[in-house]
C-alpha positions in Angstrom: 81.4 93.9 105.4 78.8 92.8 102.7 78.1 96.5 101.7 81.8 96.5 100.9 81.6 93.7 98.5 78.5 95.2 96.8 80.3 98.5 96.4 83.6 97.0 94.8 82.2 93.8 93.1 82.1 95.5 89.5 85.8 96.8 90.0 87.2 93.8 91.5 85.6 91.6 88.5 87.1 93.9 86.2 90.6 94.1 87.6 90.6 90.4 88.1 89.3 89.7 84.5 92.1 92.1 83.0 94.9 90.8 85.0 93.8 87.3 84.6 93.2 87.6 80.8 96.8 88.8 80.3 97.6 85.1 80.5 96.3 85.3 76.9 99.7 86.5 75.9 100.9 83.0 76.4 98.3 82.0 73.7 99.4 84.5 70.9 102.9 85.1 71.6 104.2 82.3 73.6 108.0 83.1 73.2 107.7 86.6 73.9 105.6 85.8 77.0 108.0 83.3 78.4 111.0 85.3 77.9 109.5 88.7 78.8 107.1 87.7 81.6 108.8 84.8 83.1 112.6 85.2 82.2 112.3 81.4 80.8 113.9 80.2 77.9 111.5 79.1 75.2 111.3 75.6 73.9 109.3 74.7 70.6 108.5 71.5 72.3 106.5 73.2 75.0 104.5 75.4 72.8 101.4 73.5 72.9 101.1 73.2 76.5 101.9 77.1 77.0 99.3 78.1 74.4 96.9 75.8 76.1 97.6 76.9 79.4 97.3 80.5 78.2 93.9 80.1 76.5 92.5 78.5 79.6 93.5 81.4 81.6 92.3 83.7 79.1 89.0 82.3 79.2 88.9 82.5 83.2 89.7 86.0 82.8 86.9 86.4 80.2 84.7 84.7 82.7 85.0 87.6 85.1 84.3 90.1 82.6 80.9 88.1 82.0 80.0 88.0 85.4 80.0 91.6 85.3 77.1 91.6 83.4 75.6 88.4 84.8 74.8 88.5 88.3 74.0 84.8 88.6 77.6 84.0 87.4 79.6 85.6 90.2 79.4 82.9 92.6 80.2 79.9 90.4 82.9 81.8 88.7 84.4 82.8 91.8 84.2 79.2 93.1 86.2 77.9 89.9 88.6 80.9 90.0 89.3 80.1 93.5 90.3 76.6 93.0 92.3 77.5 90.0 94.2 80.2 91.6 94.7 78.5 94.8 96.2 75.6 92.8 98.7 78.1 91.0 99.4 79.8 94.3 100.1 76.4 95.9 102.5 75.4 92.8 104.6 78.7 93.0 105.1 78.2 96.7 105.8 74.5 96.4 108.4 75.1 93.7 109.8 78.4 95.5 113.3 76.6 96.0 113.7 76.4 92.1 115.1 79.0 89.9 112.3 78.7 87.3 109.9 80.2 89.5 111.0 83.6 89.8 109.2 84.7 86.8 105.9 83.9 88.7 106.0 85.7 91.9 104.1 88.7 90.5 101.3 86.5 89.1 101.2 84.5 92.4 100.8 88.0 94.5 98.1 88.9 92.1 96.2 85.4 92.4 96.8 85.8 96.2 95.0 89.1 96.4 92.0 87.8 94.1 91.7 84.9 96.3 91.3 87.0 99.4 88.6 89.0 97.8 87.0 85.8 96.4 87.0 84.3 100.1 85.6 87.3 101.5 82.8 87.8 99.1 81.9 84.0 99.6 81.9 84.0 103.2 79.7 87.3 103.2 77.3 85.8 100.4 77.0 82.1 102.0 73.4 80.8 102.2 71.9 80.8 105.8 71.3 77.6 107.4 67.9 76.2 107.3 
């Protein structure tokens, strides 16, 4: 299993980085992103929150890209990403009975796949007990 993660690490970091970085659209075009990606109405009063959230997600995506070139960043970034993405998945599941969640299912599916990969990676790269 360790060999699988060695072979796929760069591709996984690239795909996760690209998919996660798409959240940056909420920073540069919050009105467009909410309407097109989440089918939600845009409220000017939410702009700061939406743009801030989009920037944080963009930074997580950029971190994946950096980890492609800095091997010692992979495990710390994976831990942070796992916590962030599991929280997002739990929010979508927790609010699944609300109509506003409909535009978040695809992002949740992507984050779930990334979480599964990260858990497998971290499991195979855990430190041996002394």
